[in-house]
C-alpha positions as CSV (number, residue, x, y, z in Angstrom):
1,M,0.0,0.0,0.0
2,S,1.3,3.5,-0.8
3,T,1.5,5.8,2.1
4,R,0.3,9.3,1.1
5,V,-2.1,9.4,4.0
6,Q,-3.7,12.5,5.4
7,V,-5.6,11.5,8.5
8,T,-8.2,13.5,10.4
9,S,-9.7,12.0,13.5
10,L,-12.8,13.3,15.0
11,A,-13.4,13.3,18.8
12,H,-10.9,10.6,19.6
13,V,-7.2,9.6,19.4
14,P,-6.9,7.0,16.6
15,G,-5.7,3.5,17.2
16,A,-6.9,1.1,19.9
17,L,-10.1,1.7,21.7
18,P,-10.3,1.6,25.6
19,D,-11.6,-2.0,25.3
20,G,-8.4,-2.9,23.3
21,H,-10.2,-3.3,19.9
22,Q,-9.0,-1.6,16.8
23,D,-11.1,1.5,15.8
24,A,-12.6,2.1,12.4
25,Q,-9.6,4.1,11.1
26,G,-7.2,1.3,12.0
27,L,-9.4,-1.3,10.5
28,A,-9.9,0.7,7.2
29,L,-6.1,1.1,6.8
30,R,-5.4,-2.6,7.6
31,L,-8.1,-3.6,5.1
32,C,-6.3,-1.6,2.4
33,E,-3.0,-3.0,3.3
34,R,-4.2,-6.6,3.2
35,L,-6.0,-6.1,-0.2
36,S,-2.8,-4.5,-1.6
37,D,-0.8,-7.5,-0.2
38,R,-3.3,-9.8,-2.0
39,D,-4.3,-11.3,1.3
40,S,-8.0,-12.1,1.0
41,E,-8.0,-14.3,4.1
42,G,-6.4,-11.5,6.1
43,A,-8.9,-9.0,4.7
44,N,-11.8,-11.4,5.5
45,A,-10.7,-11.7,9.1
46,L,-11.3,-8.0,9.6
47,I,-14.9,-8.1,8.5
48,L,-17.9,-9.7,10.2
49,A,-19.6,-12.4,8.0
50,D,-22.9,-10.5,8.3
51,A,-21.4,-7.1,7.6
52,A,-23.5,-5.1,5.1
53,I,-21.7,-4.6,1.8
54,D,-22.7,-2.0,-0.7
55,F,-20.6,-1.7,-3.8
56,A,-23.5,-0.3,-5.8
57,P,-21.4,0.9,-8.8
58,A,-20.6,-2.8,-9.4
59,G,-24.1,-4.1,-8.5
60,V,-22.7,-5.9,-5.4
61,C,-24.8,-5.6,-2.3
62,G,-25.6,-7.9,0.5
63,S,-23.8,-9.6,3.4
64,F,-20.0,-9.9,3.3
65,S,-20.2,-13.7,3.4
66,E,-22.5,-13.9,0.4
67,E,-21.2,-11.0,-1.7
68,G,-18.2,-9.1,-0.3
69,A,-15.8,-12.0,0.1
70,K,-16.3,-13.1,-3.5
71,F,-15.9,-9.5,-4.7
72,F,-12.6,-9.1,-2.9
73,R,-11.4,-12.6,-4.1
74,D,-12.3,-11.7,-7.7
75,L,-10.6,-8.3,-7.4
76,I,-7.4,-9.8,-6.1
77,S,-7.3,-12.6,-8.8
78,A,-8.2,-10.2,-11.6
79,F,-5.5,-7.7,-10.8
80,P,-2.2,-9.5,-9.9
81,D,-0.5,-6.2,-9.2
82,L,-3.4,-4.7,-7.2
83,R,-2.5,-1.6,-5.2
84,L,-4.7,0.6,-3.0
85,T,-3.3,4.0,-2.3
86,V,-4.9,5.8,0.6
87,H,-5.1,9.5,0.1
88,S,-7.0,10.6,3.2
89,V,-9.0,9.3,6.1
90,V,-11.6,11.1,8.2
91,A,-12.7,9.1,11.2
92,D,-14.2,8.8,14.6
93,S,-14.1,5.6,16.6
94,E,-16.9,3.9,14.7
95,T,-16.8,5.3,11.2
96,A,-13.9,5.9,8.7
97,V,-14.3,7.6,5.4
98,I,-11.3,6.8,3.2
99,E,-10.3,8.3,-0.1
100,I,-8.3,5.8,-2.2
101,T,-7.1,5.0,-5.6
102,V,-7.4,1.3,-6.8
103,E,-4.7,0.5,-9.3
104,G,-3.7,-2.6,-11.2
105,T,-3.3,-4.4,-14.5
106,Q,-6.1,-6.7,-15.4
107,G,-5.0,-10.3,-15.6
108,A,-8.3,-12.1,-15.6
109,D,-12.0,-11.4,-16.4
110,F,-13.6,-9.1,-13.8
111,L,-17.2,-8.1,-13.4
112,G,-18.0,-9.7,-16.7
113,I,-15.3,-7.7,-18.5
114,H,-13.0,-9.8,-20.6
115,N,-9.3,-9.5,-19.8
116,Q,-7.4,-7.3,-22.2
117,E,-4.5,-6.6,-19.7
118,K,-5.6,-3.0,-19.3
119,H,-4.3,-0.8,-16.5
120,I,-6.8,0.8,-14.1
121,D,-6.5,3.7,-11.7
122,V,-9.9,4.4,-10.2
123,D,-10.5,6.9,-7.4
124,Q,-12.9,5.7,-4.8
125,A,-14.4,6.6,-1.5
126,W,-15.3,4.0,1.1
127,V,-17.3,4.4,4.2
128,I,-16.4,1.8,6.8
129,T,-18.1,1.3,10.1
130,A,-16.8,-0.9,12.9
131,A,-17.8,-2.2,16.3
132,R,-15.8,-4.4,18.8
133,G,-12.8,-4.5,16.5
134,R,-14.4,-5.8,13.4
135,I,-15.8,-4.1,10.2
136,T,-19.6,-4.1,10.3
137,S,-20.3,-2.4,7.0
138,I,-18.6,-1.1,3.8
139,R,-20.1,1.3,1.3
140,A,-18.0,2.1,-1.7
141,Y,-18.4,4.8,-4.3
142,W,-16.6,5.2,-7.7
143,C,-17.5,6.0,-11.3
144,Q,-18.3,2.6,-12.9
145,T,-18.2,4.1,-16.4
146,Q,-14.6,5.2,-15.7
147,L,-13.8,1.6,-14.7
148,Y,-15.4,0.3,-17.8
149,R,-13.5,2.7,-20.0
150,R,-10.2,1.9,-18.3
151,L,-10.8,-1.8,-19.0
152,G,-11.5,-1.2,-22.7
153,V,-15.3,-1.7,-22.7
154,K,-16.6,0.0,-25.8
155,R,-20.3,-0.8,-25.5
156,L,-22.0,-0.3,-22.1
157,D,-25.0,-2.3,-23.3
158,Q,-22.8,-5.3,-23.8
159,I,-20.2,-5.2,-21.1
160,S,-18.4,-8.4,-22.0
161,I,-18.0,-7.3,-25.7
162,T,-14.8,-5.4,-25.9
163,G,-14.2,-5.2,-29.6
């Protein structure tokens, strides 16, 4: 993970909470590190199985165990050089809003898009909530059209057709 991080904490000192659990900011940063390290099991360990996942631009919504874990596995396998760069974090003990860039070169099909070995760099914002040292929800925002264009999709009505 790249480290151009500007952190703003609201109403608490970031890090461990009085009960010893990691706060939302710490969990958000660790999640980005583990995804950049291609460690899906490590990322999964930070997130409750019933955590609410909302990656609406990709049409992925539901519980982490049913939707989120697969999305992260697919992301890691599709981009062998995946890197998440955190640009800023605004957080309190329960919620972290992170501004990131997701980068990598496609090495496998992703979200129905055929692999053309295209490079992506997509700015995103994630809202992560946490309780008792685990992530309880993730909402992610990005421009899906930008992702499609970066991956060489020419017709948005037929996503898998790239030529």
